[in-house]
Backbone and ligand atoms as CSV (ligand in chain L), in Angstrom:
chain,resi,resn,atom,element,x,y,z
A,1,UNK,N,N,-14.366,-6.495,-12.616
A,1,UNK,CA,C,-12.893,-6.599,-12.561
A,1,UNK,C,C,-12.397,-6.567,-11.116
A,2,UNK,N,N,-11.468,-7.433,-10.820
A,2,UNK,CA,C,-10.889,-7.446,-9.471
A,2,UNK,C,C,-9.461,-6.902,-9.544
A,3,UNK,N,N,-9.193,-5.896,-8.709
A,3,UNK,CA,C,-7.855,-5.301,-8.678
A,3,UNK,C,C,-7.201,-5.589,-7.339
A,4,UNK,N,N,-5.884,-5.763,-7.389
A,4,UNK,CA,C,-5.109,-5.935,-6.155
A,4,UNK,C,C,-4.207,-4.735,-6.011
A,5,UNK,N,N,-4.216,-4.145,-4.848
A,5,UNK,CA,C,-3.289,-3.043,-4.580
A,5,UNK,C,C,-2.315,-3.541,-3.507
A,6,UNK,N,N,-1.151,-4.037,-3.917
A,6,UNK,CA,C,-0.220,-4.627,-2.945
A,6,UNK,C,C,0.784,-3.606,-2.412
A,7,UNK,N,N,1.311,-3.891,-1.253
A,7,UNK,CA,C,2.356,-3.023,-0.713
A,7,UNK,C,C,2.749,-3.437,0.683
A,8,UNK,N,N,3.740,-2.718,1.209
A,8,UNK,CA,C,4.171,-2.976,2.587
A,8,UNK,C,C,3.296,-2.207,3.568
A,9,UNK,N,N,2.858,-1.024,3.178
A,9,UNK,CA,C,1.961,-0.194,4.000
A,9,UNK,C,C,2.454,-0.102,5.449
A,10,UNK,N,N,3.700,0.328,5.602
A,10,UNK,CA,C,4.320,0.349,6.941
A,10,UNK,C,C,4.640,1.783,7.385
A,11,UNK,N,N,3.664,2.606,7.696
A,11,UNK,CA,C,2.215,2.364,7.676
A,11,UNK,C,C,1.587,3.007,6.441
A,12,UNK,N,N,0.264,2.871,6.369
A,12,UNK,CA,C,-0.500,3.502,5.286
A,12,UNK,C,C,-0.435,5.029,5.422
A,13,UNK,N,N,-0.346,5.704,4.273
A,13,UNK,CA,C,-0.274,7.182,4.277
A,13,UNK,C,C,-1.463,7.738,3.479
A,14,UNK,N,N,-1.574,9.061,3.465
A,14,UNK,CA,C,-2.609,9.695,2.642
A,14,UNK,C,C,-2.404,9.398,1.157
A,15,UNK,N,N,-1.157,9.177,0.760
A,15,UNK,CA,C,-0.871,8.853,-0.644
A,15,UNK,C,C,-1.507,7.514,-1.023
A,16,UNK,N,N,-1.340,6.508,-0.162
A,16,UNK,CA,C,-1.970,5.195,-0.409
A,16,UNK,C,C,-3.495,5.325,-0.406
A,17,UNK,N,N,-4.001,6.089,0.543
A,17,UNK,CA,C,-5.462,6.218,0.662
A,17,UNK,C,C,-6.072,6.893,-0.564
A,18,UNK,N,N,-5.319,7.803,-1.154
A,18,UNK,CA,C,-5.790,8.470,-2.377
A,18,UNK,C,C,-5.922,7.437,-3.503
A,19,UNK,N,N,-4.918,6.578,-3.627
A,19,UNK,CA,C,-4.960,5.534,-4.671
A,19,UNK,C,C,-6.137,4.587,-4.398
A,20,UNK,N,N,-6.308,4.202,-3.140
A,20,UNK,CA,C,-7.391,3.272,-2.792
A,20,UNK,C,C,-8.751,3.871,-3.150
A,21,UNK,N,N,-8.975,5.132,-2.805
A,21,UNK,CA,C,-10.294,5.719,-3.062
A,21,UNK,C,C,-10.539,5.852,-4.570
A,22,UNK,N,N,-9.495,6.145,-5.331
A,22,UNK,CA,C,-9.671,6.245,-6.785
A,22,UNK,C,C,-9.961,4.879,-7.405
A,23,UNK,N,N,-9.345,3.836,-6.860
A,23,UNK,CA,C,-9.595,2.483,-7.382
A,23,UNK,C,C,-10.987,1.991,-7.001
A,24,UNK,N,N,-11.429,2.369,-5.825
A,24,UNK,CA,C,-12.722,1.876,-5.323
A,24,UNK,C,C,-13.859,2.262,-6.264
A,25,UNK,N,N,-13.719,3.407,-6.929
A,25,UNK,CA,C,-14.791,3.839,-7.829
A,25,UNK,C,C,-14.619,3.303,-9.254
A,26,UNK,N,N,-13.534,2.605,-9.489
A,26,UNK,CA,C,-13.284,2.128,-10.860
A,26,UNK,C,C,-13.400,0.610,-11.017
A,27,UNK,N,N,-13.224,-0.111,-9.923
A,27,UNK,CA,C,-13.237,-1.576,-10.014
A,27,UNK,C,C,-14.376,-2.169,-9.182
A,28,UNK,N,N,-14.811,-3.375,-9.570
A,28,UNK,CA,C,-15.874,-4.039,-8.811
A,28,UNK,C,C,-15.379,-4.349,-7.406
A,29,UNK,N,N,-14.133,-4.797,-7.347
A,29,UNK,CA,C,-13.564,-5.145,-6.045
A,29,UNK,C,C,-12.089,-4.761,-6.022
A,30,UNK,N,N,-11.657,-4.246,-4.901
A,30,UNK,CA,C,-10.233,-3.916,-4.741
A,30,UNK,C,C,-9.725,-4.629,-3.487
A,31,UNK,N,N,-8.669,-5.403,-3.667
A,31,UNK,CA,C,-8.077,-6.081,-2.513
A,31,UNK,C,C,-6.789,-5.353,-2.145
A,32,UNK,N,N,-6.771,-4.765,-0.981
A,32,UNK,CA,C,-5.538,-4.132,-0.501
A,32,UNK,C,C,-4.751,-5.253,0.161
A,33,UNK,N,N,-3.624,-5.618,-0.446
A,33,UNK,CA,C,-2.876,-6.798,-0.003
A,33,UNK,C,C,-1.568,-6.370,0.662
A,34,UNK,N,N,-1.478,-6.657,1.936
A,34,UNK,CA,C,-0.318,-6.226,2.719
A,34,UNK,C,C,0.704,-7.360,2.761
A,35,UNK,N,N,1.919,-7.049,2.326
A,35,UNK,CA,C,2.963,-8.077,2.292
A,35,UNK,C,C,3.415,-8.445,3.703
A,36,UNK,N,N,3.304,-9.748,4.000
A,36,UNK,CA,C,3.752,-10.256,5.291
A,36,UNK,C,C,5.071,-10.986,5.059
A,37,UNK,N,N,6.109,-10.219,4.869
A,37,UNK,CA,C,7.399,-10.804,4.535
A,37,UNK,C,C,8.347,-10.691,5.727
A,38,UNK,N,N,8.740,-11.849,6.208
A,38,UNK,CA,C,9.590,-11.888,7.404
A,38,UNK,C,C,10.943,-11.201,7.179
A,39,UNK,N,N,11.406,-11.170,5.917
A,39,UNK,CA,C,12.728,-10.576,5.651
A,39,UNK,C,C,12.708,-9.063,5.686
A,40,UNK,N,N,11.523,-8.506,5.455
A,40,UNK,CA,C,11.467,-7.050,5.360
A,40,UNK,C,C,11.486,-6.412,6.732
A,41,UNK,N,N,12.268,-5.345,6.838
A,41,UNK,CA,C,12.373,-4.638,8.104
A,41,UNK,C,C,11.185,-3.717,8.282
A,42,UNK,N,N,10.208,-4.156,9.047
A,42,UNK,CA,C,9.014,-3.324,9.199
A,42,UNK,C,C,8.864,-2.856,10.642
A,43,UNK,N,N,8.228,-1.717,10.809
A,43,UNK,CA,C,8.002,-1.179,12.149
A,43,UNK,C,C,6.699,-1.743,12.723
A,44,UNK,N,N,5.682,-1.821,11.866
A,44,UNK,CA,C,4.378,-2.297,12.335
A,44,UNK,C,C,4.186,-3.772,11.996
A,45,UNK,N,N,3.563,-4.501,12.923
A,45,UNK,CA,C,3.283,-5.921,12.679
A,45,UNK,C,C,2.253,-6.021,11.553
A,46,UNK,N,N,2.134,-7.191,10.995
A,46,UNK,CA,C,1.169,-7.389,9.922
A,46,UNK,C,C,-0.261,-7.118,10.436
A,47,UNK,N,N,-0.516,-7.528,11.687
A,47,UNK,CA,C,-1.853,-7.312,12.269
A,47,UNK,C,C,-2.154,-5.821,12.374
A,48,UNK,N,N,-1.175,-5.043,12.825
A,48,UNK,CA,C,-1.360,-3.586,12.963
A,48,UNK,C,C,-1.585,-2.920,11.614
A,49,UNK,N,N,-0.788,-3.326,10.623
A,49,UNK,CA,C,-0.896,-2.695,9.306
A,49,UNK,C,C,-2.261,-2.982,8.687
A,50,UNK,N,N,-2.707,-4.240,8.805
A,50,UNK,CA,C,-4.018,-4.603,8.261
A,50,UNK,C,C,-5.121,-3.866,9.026
A,51,UNK,N,N,-5.008,-3.812,10.352
A,51,UNK,CA,C,-6.047,-3.163,11.175
A,51,UNK,C,C,-6.182,-1.677,10.820
A,52,UNK,N,N,-5.055,-0.996,10.644
A,52,UNK,CA,C,-5.100,0.434,10.293
A,52,UNK,C,C,-5.813,0.634,8.963
A,53,UNK,N,N,-5.483,-0.206,7.987
A,53,UNK,CA,C,-6.099,-0.038,6.657
A,53,UNK,C,C,-7.589,-0.357,6.720
A,54,UNK,N,N,-7.941,-1.406,7.474
A,54,UNK,CA,C,-9.363,-1.774,7.598
A,54,UNK,C,C,-10.150,-0.614,8.173
A,55,UNK,N,N,-9.607,-0.043,9.232
A,55,UNK,CA,C,-10.268,1.075,9.907
A,55,UNK,C,C,-10.496,2.246,8.934
A,56,UNK,N,N,-9.500,2.509,8.106
A,56,UNK,CA,C,-9.553,3.679,7.225
A,56,UNK,C,C,-10.307,3.437,5.920
A,57,UNK,N,N,-10.613,2.173,5.619
A,57,UNK,CA,C,-11.316,1.893,4.356
A,57,UNK,C,C,-12.694,1.286,4.599
A,58,UNK,N,N,-13.108,1.366,5.817
A,58,UNK,CA,C,-14.390,0.825,6.262
A,58,UNK,C,C,-15.569,1.302,5.420
A,59,UNK,N,N,-15.473,2.556,4.965
A,59,UNK,CA,C,-16.592,3.161,4.238
A,59,UNK,C,C,-16.759,2.643,2.802
A,60,UNK,N,N,-15.776,1.898,2.304
A,60,UNK,CA,C,-15.895,1.388,0.935
A,60,UNK,C,C,-16.374,-0.062,0.977
A,61,UNK,N,N,-17.592,-0.326,0.458
A,61,UNK,CA,C,-18.106,-1.697,0.526
A,61,UNK,C,C,-17.347,-2.678,-0.359
A,62,UNK,N,N,-16.656,-2.182,-1.399
A,62,UNK,CA,C,-15.982,-3.098,-2.335
A,62,UNK,C,C,-14.486,-3.246,-2.063
A,63,UNK,N,N,-14.063,-2.833,-0.876
A,63,UNK,CA,C,-12.639,-3.003,-0.545
A,63,UNK,C,C,-12.432,-4.092,0.493
A,64,UNK,N,N,-11.501,-4.976,0.169
A,64,UNK,CA,C,-11.143,-6.044,1.112
A,64,UNK,C,C,-9.695,-5.797,1.515
A,65,UNK,N,N,-9.395,-5.995,2.776
A,65,UNK,CA,C,-8.004,-5.831,3.228
A,65,UNK,C,C,-7.510,-7.194,3.686
A,66,UNK,N,N,-6.347,-7.577,3.196
A,66,UNK,CA,C,-5.850,-8.920,3.483
A,66,UNK,C,C,-4.324,-8.861,3.542
A,67,UNK,N,N,-3.714,-9.944,3.990
A,67,UNK,CA,C,-2.255,-10.004,3.953
A,67,UNK,C,C,-1.866,-11.192,3.083
A,68,UNK,N,N,-0.637,-11.152,2.578
A,68,UNK,CA,C,-0.183,-12.300,1.778
A,68,UNK,C,C,1.290,-12.573,2.038
A,69,UNK,N,N,1.663,-13.838,1.803
A,69,UNK,CA,C,3.064,-14.272,1.898
A,69,UNK,C,C,3.500,-14.714,0.521
A,70,UNK,N,N,4.778,-14.691,0.274
A,70,UNK,CA,C,5.286,-15.261,-0.972
A,70,UNK,C,C,5.065,-14.362,-2.160
A,71,UNK,N,N,4.949,-15.009,-3.331
A,71,UNK,CA,C,4.858,-14.233,-4.568
A,71,UNK,C,C,3.485,-13.597,-4.730
A,72,UNK,N,N,3.515,-12.343,-5.182
A,72,UNK,CA,C,2.266,-11.619,-5.413
A,72,UNK,C,C,1.401,-12.311,-6.463
A,73,UNK,N,N,2.038,-12.833,-7.512
A,73,UNK,CA,C,1.238,-13.448,-8.581
A,73,UNK,C,C,0.519,-14.716,-8.097
A,74,UNK,N,N,1.131,-15.441,-7.162
A,74,UNK,CA,C,0.455,-16.631,-6.625
A,74,UNK,C,C,-0.779,-16.222,-5.844
A,75,UNK,N,N,-0.644,-15.139,-5.103
A,75,UNK,CA,C,-1.785,-14.619,-4.347
A,75,UNK,C,C,-2.863,-14.096,-5.324
A,76,UNK,N,N,-2.414,-13.416,-6.376
A,76,UNK,CA,C,-3.356,-12.873,-7.365
A,76,UNK,C,C,-4.162,-13.998,-8.026
A,77,UNK,N,N,-3.494,-15.128,-8.269
A,77,UNK,CA,C,-4.186,-16.271,-8.883
A,77,UNK,C,C,-5.269,-16.793,-7.959
A,78,UNK,N,N,-4.914,-16.970,-6.683
A,78,UNK,CA,C,-5.865,-17.486,-5.695
A,78,UNK,C,C,-7.076,-16.564,-5.587
A,79,UNK,N,N,-6.824,-15.270,-5.701
A,79,UNK,CA,C,-7.890,-14.285,-5.539
A,79,UNK,C,C,-8.610,-13.961,-6.849
A,80,UNK,N,N,-8.218,-14.635,-7.934
A,80,UNK,CA,C,-8.820,-14.370,-9.243
A,80,UNK,C,C,-8.713,-12.916,-9.683
A,81,UNK,N,N,-7.600,-12.298,-9.345
A,81,UNK,CA,C,-7.454,-10.872,-9.657
A,81,UNK,C,C,-7.053,-10.674,-11.119
A,82,UNK,N,N,-7.543,-9.606,-11.706
A,82,UNK,CA,C,-7.230,-9.296,-13.103
A,82,UNK,C,C,-6.083,-8.300,-13.211
A,83,UNK,N,N,-6.002,-7.429,-12.232
A,83,UNK,CA,C,-5.100,-6.286,-12.348
A,83,UNK,C,C,-4.351,-6.027,-11.050
A,84,UNK,N,N,-3.076,-5.661,-11.201
A,84,UNK,CA,C,-2.285,-5.201,-10.054
A,84,UNK,C,C,-2.216,-3.685,-10.174
A,85,UNK,N,N,-2.488,-2.995,-9.095
A,85,UNK,CA,C,-2.422,-1.530,-9.093
A,85,UNK,C,C,-1.175,-1.091,-8.334
A,86,UNK,N,N,-0.458,-0.144,-8.919
A,86,UNK,CA,C,0.653,0.483,-8.201
A,86,UNK,C,C,0.592,1.989,-8.427
A,87,UNK,N,N,0.957,2.725,-7.407
A,87,UNK,CA,C,1.003,4.181,-7.535
A,87,UNK,C,C,2.388,4.600,-8.016
A,88,UNK,N,N,2.428,5.555,-8.917
A,88,UNK,CA,C,3.718,6.090,-9.388
A,88,UNK,C,C,3.834,7.525,-8.904
A,89,UNK,N,N,4.853,7.776,-8.094
A,89,UNK,CA,C,5.015,9.137,-7.573
A,89,UNK,C,C,5.883,9.963,-8.499
A,90,UNK,N,N,7.106,9.537,-8.679
A,90,UNK,CA,C,8.030,10.318,-9.501
A,90,UNK,C,C,8.764,9.379,-10.440
A,91,UNK,N,N,9.567,9.948,-11.308
A,91,UNK,CA,C,10.324,9.138,-12.279
A,91,UNK,C,C,11.177,8.099,-11.551
A,92,UNK,N,N,11.649,8.472,-10.358
A,92,UNK,CA,C,12.501,7.551,-9.600
A,92,UNK,C,C,11.794,6.235,-9.258
A,93,UNK,N,N,10.485,6.233,-9.219
A,93,UNK,CA,C,9.748,4.982,-8.952
A,93,UNK,C,C,9.730,4.070,-10.177
A,94,UNK,N,N,9.897,4.691,-11.334
A,94,UNK,CA,C,9.584,4.004,-12.581
A,94,UNK,C,C,10.400,2.736,-12.822
A,95,UNK,N,N,11.711,2.818,-12.609
A,95,UNK,CA,C,12.575,1.687,-12.944
A,95,UNK,C,C,12.201,0.418,-12.167
A,96,UNK,N,N,12.046,0.594,-10.858
A,96,UNK,CA,C,11.694,-0.534,-9.992
A,96,UNK,C,C,10.301,-1.069,-10.348
A,97,UNK,N,N,9.381,-0.169,-10.575
A,97,UNK,CA,C,8.013,-0.581,-10.875
A,97,UNK,C,C,7.925,-1.296,-12.221
A,98,UNK,N,N,8.683,-0.800,-13.197
A,98,UNK,CA,C,8.667,-1.409,-14.517
A,98,UNK,C,C,9.230,-2.830,-14.427
A,99,UNK,N,N,10.339,-2.958,-13.670
A,99,UNK,CA,C,10.974,-4.262,-13.505
A,99,UNK,C,C,10.001,-5.252,-12.844
A,100,UNK,N,N,9.344,-4.775,-11.786
A,100,UNK,CA,C,8.412,-5.645,-11.067
A,100,UNK,C,C,7.253,-6.074,-11.971
A,101,UNK,N,N,6.719,-5.126,-12.727
A,101,UNK,CA,C,5.572,-5.458,-13.572
A,101,UNK,C,C,5.984,-6.423,-14.686
A,102,UNK,N,N,7.209,-6.273,-15.200
A,102,UNK,CA,C,7.666,-7.188,-16.261
A,102,UNK,C,C,7.888,-8.607,-15.730
A,103,UNK,N,N,8.452,-8.704,-14.520
A,103,UNK,CA,C,8.620,-10.028,-13.901
A,103,UNK,C,C,7.260,-10.668,-13.637
A,104,UNK,N,N,6.353,-9.880,-13.099
A,104,UNK,CA,C,5.022,-10.426,-12.794
A,104,UNK,C,C,4.324,-10.906,-14.066
A,105,UNK,N,N,4.488,-10.151,-15.127
A,105,UNK,CA,C,3.860,-10.502,-16.421
A,105,UNK,C,C,4.493,-11.765,-16.995
A,106,UNK,N,N,5.802,-11.891,-16.809
A,106,UNK,CA,C,6.513,-13.073,-17.314
A,106,UNK,C,C,6.045,-14.323,-16.558
A,107,UNK,N,N,5.914,-14.171,-15.246
A,107,UNK,CA,C,5.529,-15.309,-14.409
A,107,UNK,C,C,4.039,-15.649,-14.538
A,108,UNK,N,N,3.242,-14.645,-14.859
A,108,UNK,CA,C,1.793,-14.849,-14.932
A,108,UNK,C,C,1.236,-13.925,-16.022
A,109,UNK,N,N,1.300,-14.372,-17.281
A,109,UNK,CA,C,0.956,-13.498,-18.417
A,109,UNK,C,C,-0.463,-12.933,-18.384
A,110,UNK,N,N,-1.358,-13.592,-17.675
A,110,UNK,CA,C,-2.744,-13.106,-17.635
A,110,UNK,C,C,-2.914,-11.838,-16.809
A,111,UNK,N,N,-1.930,-11.525,-15.993
A,111,UNK,CA,C,-2.085,-10.361,-15.098
A,111,UNK,C,C,-1.579,-9.074,-15.781
A,112,UNK,N,N,-2.255,-7.998,-15.525
A,112,UNK,CA,C,-1.804,-6.689,-16.012
A,112,UNK,C,C,-1.470,-5.816,-14.805
A,113,UNK,N,N,-0.469,-4.956,-14.963
A,113,UNK,CA,C,-0.202,-3.972,-13.915
A,113,UNK,C,C,-0.671,-2.618,-14.426
A,114,UNK,N,N,-1.440,-1.934,-13.607
A,114,UNK,CA,C,-1.867,-0.579,-13.970
A,114,UNK,C,C,-1.269,0.406,-12.989
A,115,UNK,N,N,-0.743,1.507,-13.529
A,115,UNK,CA,C,-0.141,2.525,-12.661
A,115,UNK,C,C,-1.052,3.738,-12.559
A,116,UNK,N,N,-1.239,4.172,-11.361
A,116,UNK,CA,C,-1.964,5.417,-11.148
A,116,UNK,C,C,-0.948,6.463,-10.713
A,117,UNK,N,N,-0.972,7.587,-11.389
A,117,UNK,CA,C,-0.050,8.658,-11.017
A,117,UNK,C,C,-0.545,9.270,-9.710
A,118,UNK,N,N,0.333,9.317,-8.740
A,118,UNK,CA,C,-0.056,9.857,-7.431
A,118,UNK,C,C,-0.465,11.317,-7.564
A,119,UNK,N,N,-1.397,11.694,-6.724
A,119,UNK,CA,C,-1.822,13.089,-6.656
A,119,UNK,C,C,-0.575,13.948,-6.385
A,120,UNK,N,N,-0.463,15.099,-7.038
A,120,UNK,CA,C,0.776,15.880,-6.896
A,120,UNK,C,C,1.074,16.236,-5.433
A,121,UNK,N,N,0.017,16.431,-4.650
A,121,UNK,CA,C,0.215,16.760,-3.230
A,121,UNK,C,C,0.989,15.669,-2.498
A,122,UNK,N,N,0.880,14.429,-3.003
A,122,UNK,CA,C,1.501,13.299,-2.308
A,122,UNK,C,C,2.690,12.714,-3.072
A,123,UNK,N,N,3.167,13.418,-4.073
A,123,UNK,CA,C,4.190,12.819,-4.935
A,123,UNK,C,C,5.524,12.621,-4.212
A,124,UNK,N,N,5.697,13.263,-3.084
A,124,UNK,CA,C,6.953,13.135,-2.341
A,124,UNK,C,C,6.785,12.226,-1.112
A,125,UNK,N,N,5.578,11.744,-0.921
A,125,UNK,CA,C,5.259,11.046,0.328
A,125,UNK,C,C,5.715,9.585,0.339
A,126,UNK,N,N,6.391,9.177,1.423
A,126,UNK,CA,C,6.737,7.759,1.560
A,126,UNK,C,C,6.662,7.372,3.034
A,127,UNK,N,N,6.258,6.122,3.267
A,127,UNK,CA,C,6.110,5.643,4.648
A,127,UNK,C,C,7.418,5.775,5.409
A,128,UNK,N,N,8.557,5.487,4.740
A,128,UNK,CA,C,9.819,5.516,5.484
A,128,UNK,C,C,10.208,6.928,5.897
A,129,UNK,N,N,9.944,7.906,5.018
A,129,UNK,CA,C,10.305,9.276,5.405
A,129,UNK,C,C,9.378,9.774,6.514
A,130,UNK,N,N,8.114,9.381,6.444
A,130,UNK,CA,C,7.170,9.775,7.500
A,130,UNK,C,C,7.656,9.231,8.859
A,131,UNK,N,N,8.115,7.973,8.864
A,131,UNK,CA,C,8.622,7.382,10.118
A,131,UNK,C,C,9.866,8.120,10.604
A,132,UNK,N,N,10.709,8.496,9.650
A,132,UNK,CA,C,11.932,9.206,10.035
A,132,UNK,C,C,11.591,10.577,10.647
A,133,UNK,N,N,10.680,11.297,9.999
A,133,UNK,CA,C,10.296,12.625,10.515
A,133,UNK,C,C,9.722,12.465,11.929
A,134,UNK,N,N,8.846,11.451,12.082
A,134,UNK,CA,C,8.225,11.223,13.396
A,134,UNK,C,C,9.281,10.885,14.442
A,135,UNK,N,N,10.314,10.142,14.034
A,135,UNK,CA,C,11.331,9.735,15.016
A,135,UNK,C,C,12.124,10.924,15.550
A,136,UNK,N,N,12.115,12.026,14.792
A,136,UNK,CA,C,12.803,13.235,15.264
A,136,UNK,C,C,11.807,14.263,15.811
A,137,UNK,N,N,10.581,13.805,16.032
A,137,UNK,CA,C,9.575,14.673,16.651
A,137,UNK,C,C,8.907,15.646,15.698
A,138,UNK,N,N,9.057,15.432,14.402
A,138,UNK,CA,C,8.446,16.336,13.423
A,138,UNK,C,C,6.945,16.118,13.280
A,139,UNK,N,N,6.307,17.097,12.662
A,139,UNK,CA,C,4.850,17.059,12.476
A,139,UNK,C,C,4.505,16.210,11.247
A,140,UNK,N,N,3.774,15.121,11.469
A,140,UNK,CA,C,3.428,14.238,10.345
A,140,UNK,C,C,1.933,14.272,10.039
A,141,UNK,N,N,1.237,15.258,10.636
A,141,UNK,CA,C,-0.227,15.273,10.521
A,141,UNK,C,C,-0.738,15.492,9.091
A,142,UNK,N,N,0.087,16.046,8.215
A,142,UNK,CA,C,-0.418,16.211,6.845
A,142,UNK,C,C,-0.062,15.015,5.953
A,143,UNK,N,N,0.615,14.033,6.525
A,143,UNK,CA,C,1.025,12.866,5.729
A,143,UNK,C,C,0.211,11.606,6.022
A,144,UNK,N,N,-0.246,11.491,7.263
A,144,UNK,CA,C,-0.998,10.284,7.663
A,144,UNK,C,C,-2.240,10.684,8.461
A,145,UNK,N,N,-3.310,9.867,8.424
A,145,UNK,CA,C,-4.504,10.170,9.211
A,145,UNK,C,C,-4.194,10.137,10.721
A,146,UNK,N,N,-5.037,10.821,11.529
A,146,UNK,CA,C,-4.781,10.895,12.978
A,146,UNK,C,C,-4.571,9.540,13.663
A,147,UNK,N,N,-5.329,8.541,13.263
A,147,UNK,CA,C,-5.203,7.222,13.917
A,147,UNK,C,C,-3.809,6.603,13.666
A,148,UNK,N,N,-3.279,6.851,12.464
A,148,UNK,CA,C,-1.954,6.337,12.135
A,148,UNK,C,C,-0.882,7.152,12.870
A,149,UNK,N,N,-1.109,8.465,12.905
A,149,UNK,CA,C,-0.166,9.352,13.598
A,149,UNK,C,C,-0.017,8.914,15.063
A,150,UNK,N,N,-1.169,8.626,15.668
A,150,UNK,CA,C,-1.162,8.204,17.080
A,150,UNK,C,C,-0.339,6.923,17.251
A,151,UNK,N,N,-0.558,5.974,16.340
A,151,UNK,CA,C,0.160,4.692,16.453
A,151,UNK,C,C,1.659,4.855,16.214
A,152,UNK,N,N,2.020,5.727,15.270
A,152,UNK,CA,C,3.461,5.938,15.011
A,152,UNK,C,C,4.096,6.535,16.264
A,153,UNK,N,N,3.413,7.532,16.819
A,153,UNK,CA,C,3.980,8.192,18.004
A,153,UNK,C,C,4.130,7.217,19.158
A,154,UNK,N,N,3.128,6.354,19.354
A,154,UNK,CA,C,3.228,5.428,20.485
A,154,UNK,C,C,4.336,4.405,20.247
A,155,UNK,N,N,4.571,4.031,18.999
A,155,UNK,CA,C,5.677,3.111,18.672
A,155,UNK,C,C,7.015,3.765,19.036
A,156,UNK,N,N,7.129,5.040,18.657
A,156,UNK,CA,C,8.395,5.749,18.889
A,156,UNK,C,C,8.647,5.955,20.371
A,157,UNK,N,N,7.589,6.311,21.094
A,157,UNK,CA,C,7.722,6.537,22.550
A,157,UNK,C,C,8.103,5.225,23.243
A,158,UNK,N,N,7.460,4.112,22.776
A,158,UNK,CA,C,7.713,2.813,23.419
A,158,UNK,C,C,9.015,2.158,23.017
A,159,UNK,N,N,9.712,2.754,22.079
A,159,UNK,CA,C,10.955,2.160,21.555
A,159,UNK,C,C,12.067,2.161,22.588
L,1,PNS,O1,O,5.119,-0.965,-0.751
L,1,PNS,P1,P,6.231,-1.715,-1.416
L,1,PNS,O2,O,7.216,-2.215,-0.389
L,1,PNS,O3,O,6.884,-0.915,-2.514
L,1,PNS,O4,O,5.562,-3.005,-2.114
L,1,PNS,C1,C,6.346,-3.958,-2.774
L,1,PNS,C2,C,5.538,-5.242,-3.070
L,1,PNS,C3,C,4.904,-5.784,-1.814
L,1,PNS,C4,C,4.459,-4.945,-4.080
L,1,PNS,C5,C,6.536,-6.279,-3.688
L,1,PNS,O5,O,7.691,-6.347,-2.888
L,1,PNS,C6,C,5.940,-7.676,-3.838
L,1,PNS,O6,O,5.055,-7.894,-4.627
L,1,PNS,N1,N,6.435,-8.613,-3.012
L,1,PNS,C7,C,5.960,-9.965,-2.976
L,1,PNS,C8,C,6.990,-10.930,-3.503
L,1,PNS,C9,C,6.989,-10.931,-5.015
L,1,PNS,O7,O,6.021,-11.251,-5.666
L,1,PNS,N2,N,8.147,-10.543,-5.593
L,1,PNS,C10,C,8.342,-10.498,-6.995
L,1,PNS,C11,C,7.879,-9.178,-7.556
L,1,PNS,S1,S,8.726,-8.937,-9.034
């Protein structure tokens, strides 16, 4: 089975990494697909986001890191993916995730979306809040790996 784990990953957090490691042991192949959407307001370039994830998932032989443009289902078709993986943190995620999975299913009935409940330690974690905390000089070391922390800090200093 081939699974796709799509997202903005701006940047990747421990919450995303937890989902990735759990998927790596369940699927033959997992493609971490980073959305390269020009409309989205992102802090990290697509190259940086992909590089960070590659560095952090190096130890998993069945994980591929890639970027995609356009519709997720079109990318899923090209990659022969069977399943879309999304992490669910809290009830507040549910409405948006349900809507997305229903649209994806309507557009491409062969695809299934599977939700993994985020580890409780990370249920409050989001890339945008981590960036906000970092922008005010807060400690983000328990939210992102050291390599990501370093890059966030250098982005903020260089701003
Ligand atoms: O990490 P995010 O920002 O919550 O991820 C959202 C993502 C990338 C999964 C979603 O925006 C997406 O799939 N975008 C690609 C365009 C698309 O297929 N849109 C229709 C989905 S209903």
